[in-house]
N, CA, C and O atoms as a CHARMM CRD file, in Angstrom:
* protein
*
  304
    1    1 MET  N    115.71900 142.64900  96.43400 PROA 1      0.00000
    2    1 MET  CA   114.39800 143.04000  96.60300 PROA 1      0.00000
    3    1 MET  C    114.14500 142.70100  95.87600 PROA 1      0.00000
    4    1 MET  O    114.86500 142.51200  94.89600 PROA 1      0.00000
    5    2 SER  N    112.34200 142.30300  96.03200 PROA 2      0.00000
    6    2 SER  CA   110.91300 141.65200  95.00800 PROA 2      0.00000
    7    2 SER  C    110.14200 142.46100  94.98400 PROA 2      0.00000
    8    2 SER  O    109.05100 142.07600  95.40500 PROA 2      0.00000
    9    3 LYS  N    110.20200 144.09000  94.48400 PROA 3      0.00000
   10    3 LYS  CA   109.18300 144.39300  94.78300 PROA 3      0.00000
   11    3 LYS  C    108.27400 144.40700  93.57100 PROA 3      0.00000
   12    3 LYS  O    107.50700 145.36200  93.68700 PROA 3      0.00000
   13    4 GLU  N    108.07100 143.78600  92.54800 PROA 4      0.00000
   14    4 GLU  CA   106.95700 143.23300  91.69600 PROA 4      0.00000
   15    4 GLU  C    106.45800 141.75700  92.42100 PROA 4      0.00000
   16    4 GLU  O    105.24200 141.58100  92.34700 PROA 4      0.00000
   17    5 THR  N    107.05500 140.92400  92.95100 PROA 5      0.00000
   18    5 THR  CA   106.46200 140.05700  94.10100 PROA 5      0.00000
   19    5 THR  C    105.64500 140.30400  94.88900 PROA 5      0.00000
   20    5 THR  O    104.56000 139.74800  95.05400 PROA 5      0.00000
   21    6 THR  N    106.31600 141.57200  95.70600 PROA 6      0.00000
   22    6 THR  CA   105.54000 141.99400  96.91600 PROA 6      0.00000
   23    6 THR  C    104.46400 142.38500  96.78600 PROA 6      0.00000
   24    6 THR  O    103.62500 142.47400  97.68200 PROA 6      0.00000
   25    7 LEU  N    104.30200 142.73800  95.39900 PROA 7      0.00000
   26    7 LEU  CA   103.30400 144.23000  94.77900 PROA 7      0.00000
   27    7 LEU  C    102.12200 142.81800  94.42700 PROA 7      0.00000
   28    7 LEU  O    101.06900 143.00700  95.03700 PROA 7      0.00000
   29    8 GLU  N    102.11700 141.83200  93.79900 PROA 8      0.00000
   30    8 GLU  CA   101.69100 140.49400  93.27200 PROA 8      0.00000
   31    8 GLU  C    101.32300 140.26200  94.40100 PROA 8      0.00000
   32    8 GLU  O    100.31200 140.96500  94.40900 PROA 8      0.00000
   33    9 VAL  N    101.38900 139.52000  96.01000 PROA 9      0.00000
   34    9 VAL  CA   100.82400 139.74700  97.11200 PROA 9      0.00000
   35    9 VAL  C     99.98000 140.02200  97.60200 PROA 9      0.00000
   36    9 VAL  O     99.03900 139.34300  98.01500 PROA 9      0.00000
   37   10 LEU  N    100.17300 141.05300  97.63800 PROA 10     0.00000
   38   10 LEU  CA    99.30300 142.72400  97.63400 PROA 10     0.00000
   39   10 LEU  C     97.56100 142.57100  97.08700 PROA 10     0.00000
   40   10 LEU  O     96.51300 142.57500  97.73400 PROA 10     0.00000
   41   11 ARG  N     97.91100 142.41000  95.26800 PROA 11     0.00000
   42   11 ARG  CA    97.13600 142.32500  94.84000 PROA 11     0.00000
   43   11 ARG  C     96.20600 141.03900  94.82600 PROA 11     0.00000
   44   11 ARG  O     94.98900 140.89300  94.71000 PROA 11     0.00000
   45   12 ARG  N     97.41600 140.04700  95.01500 PROA 12     0.00000
   46   12 ARG  CA    96.48000 138.26800  94.97700 PROA 12     0.00000
   47   12 ARG  C     95.29900 138.60300  96.44300 PROA 12     0.00000
   48   12 ARG  O     94.13100 138.25200  96.60900 PROA 12     0.00000
   49   13 ALA  N     95.96600 139.18300  97.06300 PROA 13     0.00000
   50   13 ALA  CA    95.45300 139.30300  98.43000 PROA 13     0.00000
   51   13 ALA  C     94.11000 139.97500  98.46700 PROA 13     0.00000
   52   13 ALA  O     93.26500 139.70400  99.32000 PROA 13     0.00000
   53   14 ALA  N     93.96100 140.76200  97.61900 PROA 14     0.00000
   54   14 ALA  CA    92.55700 141.70900  96.84100 PROA 14     0.00000
   55   14 ALA  C     92.04000 141.33500  96.05200 PROA 14     0.00000
   56   14 ALA  O     91.03100 141.96200  95.73000 PROA 14     0.00000
   57   15 LYS  N     92.38900 140.15200  95.29700 PROA 15     0.00000
   58   15 LYS  CA    91.16400 139.82900  94.48400 PROA 15     0.00000
   59   15 LYS  C     90.85000 138.07100  95.00600 PROA 15     0.00000
   60   15 LYS  O     89.73300 137.56600  94.89600 PROA 15     0.00000
   61   16 ASP  N     92.18500 137.24700  95.62500 PROA 16     0.00000
   62   16 ASP  CA    91.41300 135.83600  96.20000 PROA 16     0.00000
   63   16 ASP  C     90.90800 136.10800  97.67100 PROA 16     0.00000
   64   16 ASP  O     91.54100 136.35900  98.69700 PROA 16     0.00000
   65   17 TYR  N     89.30700 135.95000  97.38700 PROA 17     0.00000
   66   17 TYR  CA    89.10700 135.84900  98.92900 PROA 17     0.00000
   67   17 TYR  C     90.01400 134.85000  99.74000 PROA 17     0.00000
   68   17 TYR  O     90.51400 135.16600 100.82000 PROA 17     0.00000
   69   18 SER  N     90.14300 133.95900  99.30800 PROA 18     0.00000
   70   18 SER  CA    90.37800 133.16900 100.21000 PROA 18     0.00000
   71   18 SER  C     92.11000 132.83000 100.57800 PROA 18     0.00000
   72   18 SER  O     92.62200 131.89000 101.18500 PROA 18     0.00000
   73   19 PHE  N     92.79700 134.21200  99.82300 PROA 19     0.00000
   74   19 PHE  CA    94.19000 134.09400 100.65600 PROA 19     0.00000
   75   19 PHE  C     94.36300 135.33000 101.60100 PROA 19     0.00000
   76   19 PHE  O     95.36400 135.83100 102.11300 PROA 19     0.00000
   77   20 PRO  N     93.09700 135.63000 101.64700 PROA 20     0.00000
   78   20 PRO  CA    94.31700 136.83800 103.20700 PROA 20     0.00000
   79   20 PRO  C     93.56100 136.06600 104.35500 PROA 20     0.00000
   80   20 PRO  O     93.62100 136.52500 105.49600 PROA 20     0.00000
   81   21 ALA  N     93.00600 135.16200 104.15600 PROA 21     0.00000
   82   21 ALA  CA    92.78500 133.89600 105.72000 PROA 21     0.00000
   83   21 ALA  C     94.00200 133.55600 105.37100 PROA 21     0.00000
   84   21 ALA  O     94.84500 134.19800 105.99800 PROA 21     0.00000
   85   22 GLN  N     94.59700 132.50900 104.32700 PROA 22     0.00000
   86   22 GLN  CA    95.49700 131.98100 104.41100 PROA 22     0.00000
   87   22 GLN  C     96.85000 132.78400 105.10400 PROA 22     0.00000
   88   22 GLN  O     97.76800 132.25000 105.72600 PROA 22     0.00000
   89   23 LEU  N     96.67200 134.25800 104.79000 PROA 23     0.00000
   90   23 LEU  CA    98.24300 134.87500 105.41200 PROA 23     0.00000
   91   23 LEU  C     97.81600 135.57200 106.61200 PROA 23     0.00000
   92   23 LEU  O     98.65400 136.26400 107.19000 PROA 23     0.00000
   93   24 ALA  N     96.14300 135.45700 107.26200 PROA 24     0.00000
   94   24 ALA  CA    95.87100 135.63800 108.58400 PROA 24     0.00000
   95   24 ALA  C     96.46500 134.57400 109.19900 PROA 24     0.00000
   96   24 ALA  O     97.34700 134.79100 110.02900 PROA 24     0.00000
   97   25 ASP  N     96.04100 133.15700 108.86000 PROA 25     0.00000
   98   25 ASP  CA    96.57200 131.77600 109.57100 PROA 25     0.00000
   99   25 ASP  C     97.78400 131.69000 109.65800 PROA 25     0.00000
  100   25 ASP  O     98.31900 131.88400 110.74900 PROA 25     0.00000
  101   26 ASP  N     98.46300 131.40600 108.63200 PROA 26     0.00000
  102   26 ASP  CA    99.70800 131.16000 108.35700 PROA 26     0.00000
  103   26 ASP  C    100.69400 131.36900 107.81000 PROA 26     0.00000
  104   26 ASP  O    101.38800 130.52800 107.23900 PROA 26     0.00000
  105   27 VAL  N    100.94100 132.74400 107.92200 PROA 27     0.00000
  106   27 VAL  CA   101.63700 133.67000 106.70700 PROA 27     0.00000
  107   27 VAL  C    103.04600 132.97800 105.94600 PROA 27     0.00000
  108   27 VAL  O    103.43600 132.91900 104.78000 PROA 27     0.00000
  109   28 THR  N    103.45700 132.60200 106.97300 PROA 28     0.00000
  110   28 THR  CA   104.58600 131.82700 106.76000 PROA 28     0.00000
  111   28 THR  C    104.46900 131.17800 105.52200 PROA 28     0.00000
  112   28 THR  O    105.03100 131.71700 104.56900 PROA 28     0.00000
  113   29 ARG  N    103.77400 129.99200 105.31200 PROA 29     0.00000
  114   29 ARG  CA   103.21700 129.01100 104.44900 PROA 29     0.00000
  115   29 ARG  C    102.66100 129.25300 103.24000 PROA 29     0.00000
  116   29 ARG  O    102.80300 128.42900 102.33700 PROA 29     0.00000
  117   30 ALA  N    101.86300 130.55700 103.03200 PROA 30     0.00000
  118   30 ALA  CA   100.93600 131.13800 102.66200 PROA 30     0.00000
  119   30 ALA  C    101.54800 131.67500 101.31600 PROA 30     0.00000
  120   30 ALA  O    101.08400 131.62900 100.17700 PROA 30     0.00000
  121   31 LEU  N    103.20700 132.40800 101.97700 PROA 31     0.00000
  122   31 LEU  CA   103.89400 133.24600 101.67600 PROA 31     0.00000
  123   31 LEU  C    105.14300 132.18900 100.56500 PROA 31     0.00000
  124   31 LEU  O    105.83800 132.59800  99.63500 PROA 31     0.00000
  125   32 GLU  N    105.03900 130.87900 101.09200 PROA 32     0.00000
  126   32 GLU  CA   106.36100 130.06500 100.68200 PROA 32     0.00000
  127   32 GLU  C    106.60600 130.26500  98.78000 PROA 32     0.00000
  128   32 GLU  O    107.59400 130.74900  98.22800 PROA 32     0.00000
  129   33 SER  N    105.58800 129.81700  98.24900 PROA 33     0.00000
  130   33 SER  CA   105.97300 129.74300  96.92000 PROA 33     0.00000
  131   33 SER  C    106.18200 131.50500  96.26800 PROA 33     0.00000
  132   33 SER  O    106.23200 131.57800  95.04000 PROA 33     0.00000
  133   34 TYR  N    106.27100 132.53500  96.87400 PROA 34     0.00000
  134   34 TYR  CA   107.28700 133.92900  96.71200 PROA 34     0.00000
  135   34 TYR  C    108.47300 133.50300  97.14100 PROA 34     0.00000
  136   34 TYR  O    108.97300 132.90200  98.09200 PROA 34     0.00000
  137   35 ASP  N    108.95800 134.35300  95.44000 PROA 35     0.00000
  138   35 ASP  CA   110.81700 134.78000  96.41400 PROA 35     0.00000
  139   35 ASP  C    110.84800 136.34900  97.10000 PROA 35     0.00000
  140   35 ASP  O    110.90200 137.49500  96.65200 PROA 35     0.00000
  141   36 LEU  N    110.80000 135.89000  98.08100 PROA 36     0.00000
  142   36 LEU  CA   110.80900 137.47600  99.05200 PROA 36     0.00000
  143   36 LEU  C    111.49700 137.26300  99.53100 PROA 36     0.00000
  144   36 LEU  O    112.04600 136.16300  99.59300 PROA 36     0.00000
  145   37 THR  N    111.83100 138.47100 100.21400 PROA 37     0.00000
  146   37 THR  CA   113.51400 138.16600 101.00300 PROA 37     0.00000
  147   37 THR  C    112.20000 137.89000 102.66800 PROA 37     0.00000
  148   37 THR  O    110.97600 137.76600 102.70500 PROA 37     0.00000
  149   38 LEU  N    113.44300 137.90000 103.95400 PROA 38     0.00000
  150   38 LEU  CA   113.06100 137.92900 105.18700 PROA 38     0.00000
  151   38 LEU  C    112.15400 139.51200 106.08400 PROA 38     0.00000
  152   38 LEU  O    111.38500 139.63000 107.03700 PROA 38     0.00000
  153   39 GLU  N    112.71900 140.32500 105.24300 PROA 39     0.00000
  154   39 GLU  CA   111.85200 141.57800 105.90000 PROA 39     0.00000
  155   39 GLU  C    110.48700 142.09600 105.11300 PROA 39     0.00000
  156   39 GLU  O    109.54000 142.68000 105.63800 PROA 39     0.00000
  157   40 GLU  N    110.69000 141.58400 103.16300 PROA 40     0.00000
  158   40 GLU  CA   109.60600 141.76900 102.72400 PROA 40     0.00000
  159   40 GLU  C    107.90400 140.75400 103.51600 PROA 40     0.00000
  160   40 GLU  O    106.73100 141.01100 103.78600 PROA 40     0.00000
  161   41 LYS  N    108.82600 139.63200 103.56900 PROA 41     0.00000
  162   41 LYS  CA   107.90800 138.74100 104.37400 PROA 41     0.00000
  163   41 LYS  C    107.29200 139.36600 106.36200 PROA 41     0.00000
  164   41 LYS  O    106.28700 139.03800 106.99300 PROA 41     0.00000
  165   42 ALA  N    108.52700 140.38400 106.77200 PROA 42     0.00000
  166   42 ALA  CA   107.95800 140.36300 108.15100 PROA 42     0.00000
  167   42 ALA  C    107.37600 142.06000 107.92600 PROA 42     0.00000
  168   42 ALA  O    107.16600 142.72800 108.93800 PROA 42     0.00000
  169   43 ALA  N    107.14600 142.66800 106.54900 PROA 43     0.00000
  170   43 ALA  CA   106.85900 143.71200 106.49200 PROA 43     0.00000
  171   43 ALA  C    105.24700 142.73000 105.66200 PROA 43     0.00000
  172   43 ALA  O    104.49900 143.67100 105.39900 PROA 43     0.00000
  173   44 LEU  N    104.88000 142.07000 105.43500 PROA 44     0.00000
  174   44 LEU  CA   103.72500 141.73400 104.92800 PROA 44     0.00000
  175   44 LEU  C    102.70200 141.08100 106.12200 PROA 44     0.00000
  176   44 LEU  O    101.50400 141.27000 106.33400 PROA 44     0.00000
  177   45 SER  N    103.54600 140.36500 106.69600 PROA 45     0.00000
  178   45 SER  CA   103.07800 139.98500 107.96800 PROA 45     0.00000
  179   45 SER  C    102.00200 140.28600 109.02900 PROA 45     0.00000
  180   45 SER  O    101.03300 139.79600 109.61000 PROA 45     0.00000
  181   46 SER  N    103.31700 142.19600 108.85400 PROA 46     0.00000
  182   46 SER  CA   102.73100 142.73300 110.28100 PROA 46     0.00000
  183   46 SER  C    102.04400 144.39400 109.60500 PROA 46     0.00000
  184   46 SER  O    101.82000 145.41700 110.25300 PROA 46     0.00000
  185   47 GLY  N    101.92400 144.24500 108.68900 PROA 47     0.00000
  186   47 GLY  CA   101.14400 145.06600 107.76000 PROA 47     0.00000
  187   47 GLY  C    101.63500 146.74800 107.99100 PROA 47     0.00000
  188   47 GLY  O    101.04900 147.81100 108.19400 PROA 47     0.00000
  189   48 ASP  N    103.10900 146.28200 107.82400 PROA 48     0.00000
  190   48 ASP  CA   103.80600 147.26600 107.51900 PROA 48     0.00000
  191   48 ASP  C    104.05600 148.33800 106.19600 PROA 48     0.00000
  192   48 ASP  O    104.97100 148.39700 105.37500 PROA 48     0.00000
  193   49 VAL  N    102.72900 149.20800 106.39300 PROA 49     0.00000
  194   49 VAL  CA   102.94800 149.71900 105.28700 PROA 49     0.00000
  195   49 VAL  C    103.76200 150.63500 104.91200 PROA 49     0.00000
  196   49 VAL  O    103.92100 150.79600 103.70200 PROA 49     0.00000
  197   50 ARG  N    104.53300 151.52300 105.92600 PROA 50     0.00000
  198   50 ARG  CA   105.44900 152.19100 105.63700 PROA 50     0.00000
  199   50 ARG  C    106.86400 151.41700 105.19700 PROA 50     0.00000
  200   50 ARG  O    107.54000 151.89600 104.28500 PROA 50     0.00000
  201   51 TRP  N    107.17500 150.50800 105.71100 PROA 51     0.00000
  202   51 TRP  CA   108.42900 150.16900 104.76400 PROA 51     0.00000
  203   51 TRP  C    108.41200 149.32800 104.03200 PROA 51     0.00000
  204   51 TRP  O    109.49800 148.76000 103.90800 PROA 51     0.00000
  205   52 ILE  N    107.07900 148.71300 103.05300 PROA 52     0.00000
  206   52 ILE  CA   106.99700 148.82600 102.28900 PROA 52     0.00000
  207   52 ILE  C    106.55000 149.88800 101.33500 PROA 52     0.00000
  208   52 ILE  O    106.95700 149.89000 100.17300 PROA 52     0.00000
  209   53 GLU  N    105.77900 150.73300 101.76600 PROA 53     0.00000
  210   53 GLU  CA   106.31900 152.02700 100.31700 PROA 53     0.00000
  211   53 GLU  C    107.54100 152.51700 100.41000 PROA 53     0.00000
  212   53 GLU  O    107.75500 153.38300  99.56100 PROA 53     0.00000
  213   54 ASN  N    108.44200 152.28800 101.13300 PROA 54     0.00000
  214   54 ASN  CA   109.41100 152.90500 101.36400 PROA 54     0.00000
  215   54 ASN  C    110.52500 152.59400 100.04000 PROA 54     0.00000
  216   54 ASN  O    111.41900 153.23100  99.48200 PROA 54     0.00000
  217   55 HSD  N    109.83300 151.07300  99.88400 PROA 55     0.00000
  218   55 HSD  CA   110.74700 149.46000  99.61800 PROA 55     0.00000
  219   55 HSD  C    110.51300 149.40600  98.16100 PROA 55     0.00000
  220   55 HSD  O    111.34500 149.27100  97.26400 PROA 55     0.00000
  221   56 VAL  N    108.87600 149.57100  98.06600 PROA 56     0.00000
  222   56 VAL  CA   107.95200 149.24300  96.67400 PROA 56     0.00000
  223   56 VAL  C    107.81300 150.72100  95.98400 PROA 56     0.00000
  224   56 VAL  O    108.35500 150.79900  94.88100 PROA 56     0.00000
  225   57 GLY  N    107.03300 152.15700  96.56800 PROA 57     0.00000
  226   57 GLY  CA   106.75800 152.68300  96.65700 PROA 57     0.00000
  227   57 GLY  C    105.42500 153.36900  96.71000 PROA 57     0.00000
  228   57 GLY  O    104.63300 152.61500  97.27500 PROA 57     0.00000
  229   58 LYS  N    104.96000 154.29100  96.41300 PROA 58     0.00000
  230   58 LYS  CA   103.35900 154.34200  96.86500 PROA 58     0.00000
  231   58 LYS  C    102.87900 153.36700  96.66000 PROA 58     0.00000
  232   58 LYS  O    103.38500 152.65300  95.79400 PROA 58     0.00000
  233   59 LEU  N    101.82000 152.97300  97.29800 PROA 59     0.00000
  234   59 LEU  CA   100.71100 151.54700  97.28900 PROA 59     0.00000
  235   59 LEU  C     99.19500 151.99600  96.56000 PROA 59     0.00000
  236   59 LEU  O     98.56800 152.74600  97.30800 PROA 59     0.00000
  237   60 ASP  N     98.48900 151.69500  95.27400 PROA 60     0.00000
  238   60 ASP  CA    97.07500 152.16900  95.21400 PROA 60     0.00000
  239   60 ASP  C     96.25700 151.55700  96.05400 PROA 60     0.00000
  240   60 ASP  O     96.73800 150.73700  96.83600 PROA 60     0.00000
  241   61 LYS  N     94.76100 151.85200  96.06100 PROA 61     0.00000
  242   61 LYS  CA    94.06100 150.84100  96.88100 PROA 61     0.00000
  243   61 LYS  C     93.88500 150.07300  96.67900 PROA 61     0.00000
  244   61 LYS  O     93.14500 149.71200  97.59400 PROA 61     0.00000
  245   62 THR  N     93.98500 149.35200  96.08200 PROA 62     0.00000
  246   62 THR  CA    93.69600 147.46800  95.33400 PROA 62     0.00000
  247   62 THR  C     94.83500 146.96300  96.55200 PROA 62     0.00000
  248   62 THR  O     94.49400 146.56000  97.66400 PROA 62     0.00000
  249   63 SER  N     96.55300 147.10700  95.97300 PROA 63     0.00000
  250   63 SER  CA    97.10700 147.25400  96.95300 PROA 63     0.00000
  251   63 SER  C     97.09200 147.26800  98.29100 PROA 63     0.00000
  252   63 SER  O     97.52700 146.34500  98.97900 PROA 63     0.00000
  253   64 MET  N     96.48300 148.53700  98.82100 PROA 64     0.00000
  254   64 MET  CA    96.54500 148.80700 100.41800 PROA 64     0.00000
  255   64 MET  C     95.20900 147.79000 100.86100 PROA 64     0.00000
  256   64 MET  O     94.85200 147.76000 102.03900 PROA 64     0.00000
  257   65 THR  N     94.57100 147.03700  99.90200 PROA 65     0.00000
  258   65 THR  CA    93.62700 146.46300 101.20500 PROA 65     0.00000
  259   65 THR  C     94.01100 145.09700 101.64000 PROA 65     0.00000
  260   65 THR  O     92.93600 144.97100 102.22700 PROA 65     0.00000
  261   66 TRP  N     94.35500 144.43400 101.77400 PROA 66     0.00000
  262   66 TRP  CA    94.96500 143.34500 102.96500 PROA 66     0.00000
  263   66 TRP  C     95.48700 143.83900 103.72800 PROA 66     0.00000
  264   66 TRP  O     95.18500 143.38400 104.83200 PROA 66     0.00000
  265   67 LEU  N     96.71300 145.18700 103.78300 PROA 67     0.00000
  266   67 LEU  CA    97.51600 145.56600 104.44100 PROA 67     0.00000
  267   67 LEU  C     96.25500 146.31500 105.67100 PROA 67     0.00000
  268   67 LEU  O     96.49300 146.42300 106.87400 PROA 67     0.00000
  269   68 LYS  N     95.07300 146.71200 105.06600 PROA 68     0.00000
  270   68 LYS  CA    94.58500 147.91100 106.26100 PROA 68     0.00000
  271   68 LYS  C     93.82600 146.45100 106.70500 PROA 68     0.00000
  272   68 LYS  O     93.87700 146.19900 107.90900 PROA 68     0.00000
  273   69 CYS  N     93.33600 145.76200 106.09200 PROA 69     0.00000
  274   69 CYS  CA    92.49400 144.34600 107.13300 PROA 69     0.00000
  275   69 CYS  C     93.84100 144.17400 108.42000 PROA 69     0.00000
  276   69 CYS  O     93.65700 144.21500 109.63700 PROA 69     0.00000
  277   70 ARG  N     94.86400 144.02400 107.87200 PROA 70     0.00000
  278   70 ARG  CA    96.14100 143.28300 108.57000 PROA 70     0.00000
  279   70 ARG  C     95.93700 144.04800 109.66800 PROA 70     0.00000
  280   70 ARG  O     95.95900 143.52100 110.78000 PROA 70     0.00000
  281   71 LEU  N     95.62900 145.88400 109.45600 PROA 71     0.00000
  282   71 LEU  CA    96.52400 146.45100 110.44900 PROA 71     0.00000
  283   71 LEU  C     94.95100 146.91400 111.20400 PROA 71     0.00000
  284   71 LEU  O     95.05300 147.61500 112.21100 PROA 71     0.00000
  285   72 GLU  N     94.04900 146.67400 110.90800 PROA 72     0.00000
  286   72 GLU  CA    92.40900 146.29700 111.84300 PROA 72     0.00000
  287   72 GLU  C     92.59000 144.92500 112.85800 PROA 72     0.00000
  288   72 GLU  O     91.67600 144.88600 113.68100 PROA 72     0.00000
  289   73 GLN  N     93.17600 144.24200 112.93400 PROA 73     0.00000
  290   73 GLN  CA    93.18900 143.02300 113.56500 PROA 73     0.00000
  291   73 GLN  C     94.60600 143.34800 114.25800 PROA 73     0.00000
  292   73 GLN  O     95.78600 143.56500 113.98200 PROA 73     0.00000
  293   74 GLU  N     93.74900 143.24400 115.29800 PROA 74     0.00000
  294   74 GLU  CA    94.22300 143.57500 117.00300 PROA 74     0.00000
  295   74 GLU  C     94.24600 142.41700 117.71700 PROA 74     0.00000
  296   74 GLU  O     93.22800 142.00800 118.27500 PROA 74     0.00000
  297   75 GLU  N     96.00600 141.43900 117.80000 PROA 75     0.00000
  298   75 GLU  CA    95.99200 140.72500 118.95100 PROA 75     0.00000
  299   75 GLU  C     96.56300 141.04100 120.43200 PROA 75     0.00000
  300   75 GLU  O     97.71300 141.28200 120.80100 PROA 75     0.00000
  301   76 TRP  N     95.12600 140.93700 121.27700 PROA 76     0.00000
  302   76 TRP  CA    95.80900 141.04300 122.34100 PROA 76     0.00000
  303   76 TRP  C     96.28600 139.75900 123.13100 PROA 76     0.00000
  304   76 TRP  O     96.94800 139.88000 124.16200 PROA 76     0.00000
């Protein structure tokens, strides 16, 4: 598991305004340069806060930015 890499992705999503759009558009491509497990990619893609915090630890407000946005996106 790559705790630091997962946190790096979340921090980048909070600071790089174009990165969340890349994640929303094509999460696989946006994460291809990061050494993440399939489970980590799935958790980031789906906004699975519970899984991420269980494996990475409690997230701070900055790290939660992308996840909150992801959870607000409702796909019908």
